[in-house]
C-alpha positions in Angstrom: -0.2 0.2 -0.2 1.3 3.5 -0.7 2.7 5.9 2.0 0.8 8.8 1.1 -3.2 7.4 0.7 -4.0 11.6 0.4 -2.0 12.2 -2.8 -5.1 12.3 -5.0 -8.4 13.4 -4.6 -11.0 10.6 -4.6 -14.5 11.1 -5.9 -17.3 8.6 -5.3 -20.4 7.9 -7.1 -23.0 5.3 -5.8 -23.7 3.9 -2.4 -25.7 1.0 -2.5 -24.4 -2.5 -0.5 -21.4 -2.8 -2.5 -20.7 0.9 -3.2 -21.0 1.5 0.8 -18.6 -1.2 1.8 -15.7 -0.1 -1.1 -15.9 3.8 -0.2 -15.8 3.3 3.5 -12.6 1.2 3.5 -11.2 3.8 1.1 -12.5 6.7 3.9 -11.0 4.4 6.5 -7.8 3.6 4.9 -7.8 8.0 5.2 -8.3 8.6 1.7 -9.2 12.5 1.0 -12.8 11.1 -0.3 -16.2 12.7 -1.6 -19.1 10.8 -2.1 -21.8 11.6 -3.8 -25.6 9.1 -4.2 -28.8 9.5 -5.4 -30.4 9.2 -2.4 -28.3 11.4 0.2 -29.0 9.8 3.7 -27.5 6.7 2.3 -24.1 8.7 2.2 -23.9 10.6 5.5 -22.9 7.7 7.9 -19.8 7.1 6.1 -19.0 10.6 7.6 -17.9 8.8 10.7 -15.2 7.1 8.6 -13.7 10.6 7.4 -15.6 10.9 4.0 -16.8 14.1 2.1 -20.6 13.7 1.6 -21.3 16.1 -1.3 -24.3 17.3 -2.3 -24.4 17.7 -6.4 -22.4 15.5 -8.6 -20.5 18.9 -10.4 -18.9 18.9 -6.7 -16.7 15.7 -7.7 -15.4 17.5 -11.0 -12.1 19.0 -9.2 -11.0 15.4 -8.0 -8.3 13.1 -9.7 -10.0 9.8 -10.0 -14.2 9.6 -10.0 -14.9 6.3 -8.8 -18.3 4.7 -10.4 -20.4 2.2 -8.8 -24.1 2.6 -9.6 -26.7 0.2 -11.0 -26.5 0.0 -15.0 -24.8 1.6 -18.2 -27.2 3.9 -18.4 -26.8 4.9 -15.1 -22.7 6.2 -15.7 -23.6 7.8 -18.5 -26.1 9.5 -16.3 -23.9 10.5 -13.3 -20.9 11.6 -15.5 -22.5 12.9 -19.3 -25.8 13.8 -17.7 -27.2 17.4 -17.6 -26.4 17.8 -14.1 -23.5 15.1 -14.0 -20.1 15.6 -13.1 -18.8 17.0 -16.2 -21.9 19.2 -16.7 -20.1 22.5 -15.8 -16.6 22.2 -17.5 -14.6 20.6 -15.3 -13.7 17.3 -15.2 -11.8 14.5 -13.2 -7.9 13.2 -14.8 -9.5 9.8 -14.4 -12.8 7.8 -14.1 -12.6 4.0 -12.6 -16.2 2.1 -13.3 -16.7 -1.1 -11.3 -20.5 -1.1 -12.6 -21.2 -4.3 -14.1 -22.3 -2.9 -17.6 -21.4 -4.4 -21.4 -18.5 -4.4 -23.4 -20.1 -1.9 -25.6 -21.4 0.3 -23.5 -17.7 0.4 -21.7 -16.0 1.1 -25.1 -18.9 4.0 -25.7 -18.1 5.6 -21.6 -14.3 5.3 -23.0 -14.3 7.0 -26.6 -16.5 9.5 -24.9 -14.1 10.5 -22.0 -11.3 10.1 -24.0 -12.6 13.5 -26.4 -12.2 15.2 -23.0 -8.6 13.6 -22.8 -10.1 11.6 -19.4 -8.4 8.4 -19.1 -10.9 5.3 -18.1 -10.2 2.1 -16.4 -12.7 -0.4 -16.5 -12.1 -2.4 -12.7 -15.3 -5.3 -12.1 -15.1 -6.8 -9.2 -15.6 -10.3 -8.1 -17.8 -10.2 -4.1 -20.4 -9.3 -2.2 -20.9 -6.9 0.5 -19.7 -9.2 3.3 -16.7 -10.3 1.1 -15.7 -6.1 1.0 -15.9 -6.1 5.0 -14.1 -9.4 5.7 -11.4 -7.5 3.0 -11.5 -10.2 0.9 -12.6 -8.3 -2.7 -10.9 -8.7 -5.8 -11.1 -6.6 -8.5 -9.7 -6.8 -12.6 -8.8 -3.8 -14.5 -8.1 -2.6 -18.0 -7.1 0.9 -19.6 -4.3 2.4 -19.6 -1.3 1.3 -18.0 0.0 4.7 -16.7 -3.8 5.4 -15.4 -4.1 1.5 -13.6 -0.7 2.6 -11.7 -2.7 5.5 -10.4 -5.8 3.9 -9.5 -3.6 0.5 -8.3 -3.2 1.4 -4.1 -7.1 2.6 -3.7 -8.1 -0.4 -5.4 -5.5 -2.7 -3.2 -7.2 -0.7 -0.1 -10.8 -1.7 -1.3 -9.7 -5.7 -1.1 -7.2 -8.4 -1.3 -5.7 -6.8 -4.3 -6.4 -6.0 -8.1 -5.3 -8.0 -11.4 -4.6 -5.8 -14.4 -5.6 -7.7 -17.6 -4.2 -5.4 -20.6 -6.3 -2.5 -22.5 -9.4 -1.3 -23.9 -12.4 -4.1 -22.3 -10.4 -6.7 -21.6 -11.3 -6.3 -17.6 -15.1 -7.0 -18.5 -14.6 -10.0 -20.4 -12.7 -11.1 -17.3 -15.4 -10.7 -15.4 -17.6 -12.6 -17.6 -15.5 -15.2 -17.8 -15.4 -15.2 -13.9 -19.4 -15.4 -13.4 -19.6 -18.2 -15.8 -17.6 -20.3 -13.6 -19.5 -19.5 -11.0 -22.5 -20.4 -12.6 -20.8 -23.9 -13.6 -19.5 -24.3 -10.5 -22.6 -24.0 -8.2 -24.2 -26.6 -9.9 -21.5 -29.0 -10.2 -22.0 -28.1 -5.8 -25.4 -28.9 -5.9 -25.3 -32.4 -8.0 -22.7 -34.0 -5.8 -23.8 -32.3 -2.2 -27.3 -33.3 -3.3 -25.7 -36.9 -4.3 -24.3 -37.2 -0.8 -26.7 -36.4 1.1 -28.8 -39.1 -1.1 -26.2 -41.8 -0.1 -26.6 -40.9 3.5 -24.5 -37.9 4.7 -24.8 -35.0 6.1 -24.6 -32.2 3.7 -22.4 -29.8 6.5 -20.0 -33.0 6.7 -19.7 -33.5 2.9 -18.5 -30.0 2.4 -16.2 -30.1 5.3 -14.1 -32.8 3.8 -14.8 -30.5 0.1 -13.3 -27.8 2.0 -10.6 -29.2 3.4 -9.4 -31.1 0.3 -7.6 -29.7 -2.5 -11.2 -28.6 -4.7 -12.3 -26.5 -1.5 -12.2 -22.7 -2.3 -12.9 -19.7 -1.3 -16.8 -19.9 -2.9 -17.4 -23.4 -1.7 -16.5 -22.2 2.0 -18.4 -18.9 1.5 -21.2 -21.3 0.1 -21.4 -23.9 2.9 -23.6 -22.0 5.4 -26.5 -21.6 2.4 -26.2 -24.7 1.2 -26.4 -26.7 5.0 -28.6 -24.6 6.3 -30.8 -23.4 3.1 -30.3 -19.5 4.0 -31.1 -18.2 0.6 -31.1 -14.8 1.6 -29.4 -13.0 -2.0 -26.1 -12.4 -2.6 -26.6 -12.4 -6.4 -29.8 -13.6 -8.2 -31.1 -16.5 -10.7 -31.6 -13.4 -13.0 -28.4 -11.6 -12.7 -26.3 -15.2 -13.3 -28.4 -15.9 -16.7 -27.8 -12.4 -17.9 -23.7 -13.4 -17.4 -23.9 -16.8 -18.7 -25.6 -15.0 -21.7 -23.2 -12.8 -22.0 -20.4 -15.5 -21.6 -21.8 -17.8 -24.2 -22.4 -14.7 -26.8 -18.9 -14.1 -26.6 -18.2 -17.6 -26.9 -19.7 -17.3 -30.2 -18.3 -14.2 -31.0 -14.4 -15.4 -30.6 -14.9 -19.2 -32.3 -14.8 -21.1 -28.6 -17.6 -23.9 -28.1 -18.6 -23.9 -24.2 -20.9 -27.0 -23.5 -20.8 -27.0 -19.4 -21.8 -23.6 -20.2 -24.8 -23.7 -22.3 -26.2 -26.9 -20.1 -26.0 -24.8 -17.3 -27.3 -21.7 -18.7 -30.9 -24.1 -19.0 -30.4 -25.2 -15.8 -30.9 -21.7 -14.5 -33.6 -21.3 -17.3 -35.4 -24.2 -15.2 -34.6 -22.8 -11.8 -36.2 -18.8 -12.9 -39.2 -21.2 -14.8 -40.0 -22.8 -11.4 -40.4 -19.8 -9.5 -37.0 -19.5 -7.5 -36.1 -16.2 -7.1 -33.9 -15.7 -4.3 -30.1 -16.9 -4.5 -28.8 -18.6 -7.0 -27.2 -21.1 -5.0 -31.3 -22.5 -4.5 -29.8 -24.6 -7.6 -29.2 -27.3 -4.5 -33.4 -26.7 -4.7 -34.0 -27.9 -7.7 -31.5 -30.7 -8.3 -33.2 -32.4 -4.6 -36.3 -32.2 -6.3 -35.4 -33.6 -9.4 -33.4 -36.4 -7.2 -36.9 -37.2 -5.5 -35.4 -35.8 -2.0 -36.7 -32.8 0.1 -34.2 -31.5 2.2 -34.6 -29.4 5.4 -31.6 -27.4 7.0 -29.3 -28.6 8.9 -29.4 -25.7 11.8 -25.4 -26.0 12.1 -22.9 -23.6 13.1 -20.9 -23.3 10.0 -18.3 -21.1 8.8 -18.0 -19.6 5.7 -14.0 -18.7 5.8 -14.5 -15.0 5.6 -13.8 -14.2 9.2 
């Protein structure tokens, strides 16, 4: 981590669950950070951590680096270029860093628009959720101009457990799509083998304990163990969002001529999950698998760790 976390003036746009946790880590790391959110009240608790809360997006135009973590590509364009956006009064930051999940096309369009004003754009999607961020285990993948990445890297390091630079343009968006395709394929396989273990007579948490300690265990399998053991499906990622990302992956496969048979199968299973009315967390694939296997699952009510704390 860089000795001087106040080297640049930072602006942050978007204080949802993820944005809040990310901005909070920067504020607590001692950064000079100003935050804006459409609903201002959500930003106010961040003042306790040392962030400045601003009233207007134009208040961020004097920052060196502005981060965006909003809902859609349309929102990113609105907060930057809209009638009341950051750039609306003629002043502009030197670098914009976007961690919103947006398409390659939207990302490229925003990059071109910023380049016309000599502003560098770093696409920096993340892997994790609010709980992962609080544990300091968020991972970030970035693409764009290397000098912009070098300037921003210490702040991305402060948000999580490190950032990977994968090259120029929108390559980080492809990396994130590939990551989320793996998420879908892995959770489906994990549900299949967990139901198999249970139907053979094992308790789910006992099987998962073995798996997590083995070479096949991962931060992800450990993190999903409480949900699979105790049937706690509060939303971390919805089936609809997973389907959207799998579709992006399959489209990329078509574009680059890469066969993706496992991904195609998983897409159909996720569609079946949605069609059957499962709309909480994507790990409800476990319930669909159990139903298809002729068994009914009950919560094991066990106190199992998620590997984060």
